[in-house]
N, C-alpha and C positions, 0 to 999 in steps of 0.2 A: 384769336379766331372769332369771326363774326358769324352768328347763326340767324337766319331769318325764318319767320313762320310762314304759313300758307298765304298770308296777306302782305308779305314782304316786310313785316315789322321786326326790328332787331331786339335783342335782349340787352337792356342797358341798366335797368334799375331792379333792385331786390328789396322787398319789404319783409322784415323778419319779426314775427310774433315771438316774443321771448317768454310769454306766460299767457294762460287763458283766464287768469284771475283779475279781478278789478275791485276797487273799493267804492265804485259808483254802481248804480243800477239804472242808467239812463234808459228811458223807455224805447228809444230808437235803436238800441244796441243790446242791452242785457236786462230786459224787463224782469222785475223781481218775481212775477208769477211763474216765470220759467226758470230763472237763475236764482232760486231761493237757497235757504240755508242747507238744504239736503242735495244741492246740485253736485253731481260727481265730477269735480275738477280733476285734471290730469295729476297723477302721482308724480313725485319728483323723478322717479326712474323712467317715466315716459317722456320727459323733456329732453330735448337735445342738450348735451353738455356744451360748455363753452368751446372745448376743443373740437367737437363735432360741428358746431356752428361755424367756427373759423375755417375749418377744412372745407366746408361747403362754399363759404364765401370765396375762398381761394380758387375753387373750381369754377364758380360762377364768373369770377373776374377773368379767368382764362377764356370765357365765352363772350366777353364784352361788357360785363357789368362794371360800372364805375361808381354807382351811387347805391348806398345802403341806408335803409331807415329802420330803426327799431320801433315796433308797435306792440300791442297786446291783444286783449286785456289792457291792463295798465302796466306798461313796461317797467316802471320804477319799483314795482313790487317784486321784481326778480332780484334775488339777493346777489350782491356784488356786481351789479350791472356795469359799473365803471371799468371793472377788470375785463369784461367781455368787450366793451367799447374800445379799450386800448388794444386788444388782440385784433379786432376787426379793422381798426383804423390803420394798423401796421401792414395789412395785406397789400402787396404790390398791385397797383391798378385801381385801388379804391381811392377815389378823389374826394368823395363827399360822404360823410356819415351824419345822419340826422336822426331825430327822435320825436315821436308824437306822444303827448302825455296829457293827463287832466290837470297837472300842475301842483297837486297837493303836496307831493314829496320833494319838490324842487328846492325849497329852502335848505334841506339837508344835503341834496345830491348835486345841485347845479355846479358848484365849483369843481367837484371831482369829475363830473362828466365833461366839463370843458377841458380840464387837464388831460383827460384820457383820449381826447381827439374828436368828441362830438362837435360838429361845426354849426349845426342849425337845430333850432327847437321849434316845434309847433305845439301850441296849447289849445285845448278845446275850451271854448267859452260861448255858451249858448244864451246867456242872459246876464244882466247886471243887477237884477232884482233878487235880493236874498231869499225871499219866500218862494219865488218862482224857481230859483236855482234848487232849492230843497225839493221841490216837486219834480222837476225835470231829472235831477240826478238821483232822486230817491235815496238820499244819504243824510246822515246827521252831520257830516262835515260841512262847515259853513263856506259860503262864497268867498269870504275873506281869506281862507286858506289858499284858494286858487290865485287870487290877486296878489297875495304875498309871494306865491311861487313865481309868478311872472316878474315881480320886482326883483326877487332873488336872482333869477336867471339873467336879467338885465345887468345887475351888479356883478355877476360872474363873467360878463363879457359877451353874452349872447345878444345878437341884435342885427337887424331888426327881427324881433320875434314874430312868427306868424300865429295869428289867432284864428281858429276854425270855428265857424258858427253854422250849425245845421238849422236851417229855417223851416218852420212848419206854420202853415196858415192856421190862425186861431190859437196858436201856442205862444210863439215869440215873434211873430211878424211885425208886431207893433214896436219892436225895439231896434229896427234897422238903423235909424238915425242915431239913437243913443249909443249903440255898439260902435258905429263908425266914428262918432265924436270921441269916444274913449280911445280908440286905436290911434286916431289922428293926434290927440293930445299927448299920448304916451310914446309916440314914435314907433308903433307896431304896425304890421301889415295884416289887416283883417281880410279873411276870405269867407264869403257867404257860400254855403253849399246847399244845393237843392236836395231835399229829403228823398233818399233813395230806398228802394225795396231790397236792401241787403238782408240776406238770411230769410227766415220765415216767421219770425216771432215779433216783429216790431210794429205790426198793425198798419203797414203802409197803405195809403190811399192817394190816388192821383190828385184828388181835390185838395190834399194838404200840401202839395208842392207849390211853392212860390217861385215862379219862373225867374231866372236871372235877369231877363230883360226888364221885368217889373222892378226888381231891386235896383238895377242901373238907373231907371227913370227916377225913382225916389231919391237916390243919392245925387244924381245930376241936378235935380231941381233945387237941392240945398247947397251943394258944393259942386260946381261944374267939373266935369271929368273929360279926359281925353284918352283914347286908347293907346296902349303901349305895344310895341312889337313883342310877340310872344313866341317862344321856342315851340316847334311843332309837337314836342313830346311833353309839354307842360299841360297839367290838368286844368289849370285856372287861366282864364283870360284876364289880363292885368289892365287896370285903368289907373291913371295918375290924376290926382287933384290938381287943377290948374293954378291953385293958390300956393302950390309948393309943399303942402302938408302931407306928403307921402302918397301911398298907393293903396288900392283895394283890389282883391281878386274875386272873380265870380266863377264857381264851378258848376257847370250845367249838364251833369250826367244824364238828366232826364229829358230836358228840352232841346239840348244840342250835344248829343253824344260824341265822344272823341275816341271811340274804339279804334278807328283806323290808325291812330298815332300812338296807341298804348304799347309801351315797351317794358312793362312791369311784370315781374313774377312775385309770388307771395309764398313765404315759407312759414308754416304753422309751428307752434311751440313744440309739437310732437313730431316734427320733421316731415310733414306732407307738403308737397309742392302744388300750388294752385296757380293756374295761368290766367285767372280772371277773378275779379272781386265777387262775381255772381256764379262761380263754379259750383257744380254739384258734387264733385269729387276731386281728390288729389292723389298725386303719385307719392308713395311711401318711400322717401329717401332714407329715412332712419333704418329701415330694414336692410337697405343696401350698405349703409355705413357700418352697421353692426354685423353684416354678413361677410365681412372680410374682403370686400371688393376694392380694387385699386382705384387711384385717382383717374387713371385712363378709362377704366370701366365706367366710373361715375360721369366723366366728361362725355363719353359717348352716349350714355343714357340720357343726360340732360339735353344734349344737342339734338338727339333724335326726338325727344318729347317736345321740345320747343318747335322744331320744324313741322310737327303735325298740328300745332296750335291753330285754331280757327275761331276762337272766341270773339264774339261781338254782341254780347247780350243787350247792351243799352241801345244798340241800333235796332235790335229785333223786338224790343220790349213791347208786348201787347197783351191782350187778355189771356191768351192761352199759355203765356210764359209765366204768369203769376203763380200758378200752382206747382211749378217745377221745384224739386228740392234744390236748396242752395246752402252753402256753408255759412254758418253764422259769423257776423263781423267780429265777434269777440275772439274767434279762433285765428283770424288772419289779419286783424287790424283793418283800418279804413282804406 
């Protein structure tokens, strides 16, 4: 059954946050001054169980979802995650299971994730400079752990691996060519992401945004690019290096919003459904799951909720939207 929202957008993709915890404190996601040692993370009993998560995926699949992505927090911190991956990958209708991670735990988990049915990996990589990495991630874990994780994932059969870089002017904008060269040499697909005002704690400023058009010009001057045909539901506009050394993606949520083609729903670790990355509130599905409702009840609820969806925050972004409450990215992933 296909369901369309008020703008005619179908429900095709589901991003599932499996934990609100992370071993990094990146300034644009979980700044330490907010997410400190005394931050009240969700207790285990508040998290969706593997069985509850799989049940919801099955219901979402019945409404048209074919793609699932695990996020966090840092999803690899969720104990026995490969077991959940195996359960979700086996759901009829789910054609693609992916995962976004900071990469630190991939050396231990990449083979098991691959065996369990995870098809694609995205690793966050905002810098190749060890000291800058320490500053941006605000962790004692070294950059080498992330690079080792990427290598381990490649050895486990994942590829090409997507590398996500959130660019900020005055922070890491001077590494555009270095990061691109690394991805080209290693056979990975780099995606540059415009710095977004997700949540309310990351200190977002429009002046810190490096427009994708500027990034494209910098890259094209060094390695000529040509555009690739892109699926309407893709968040990144893809470009191919004309010398044959791979592709690069540009995600322009700020300067060229793609709200009109957004087909993604987001499920938080405690079972709240969010229909936009910039949503201020979510629908508590866990209460319905644990309240004894049938699959038919949940299907009707989800279908009705999606049909009322009218989110298009990035299109509307302006001064008076900045102060609105928004869910933090650590709760629903990127």
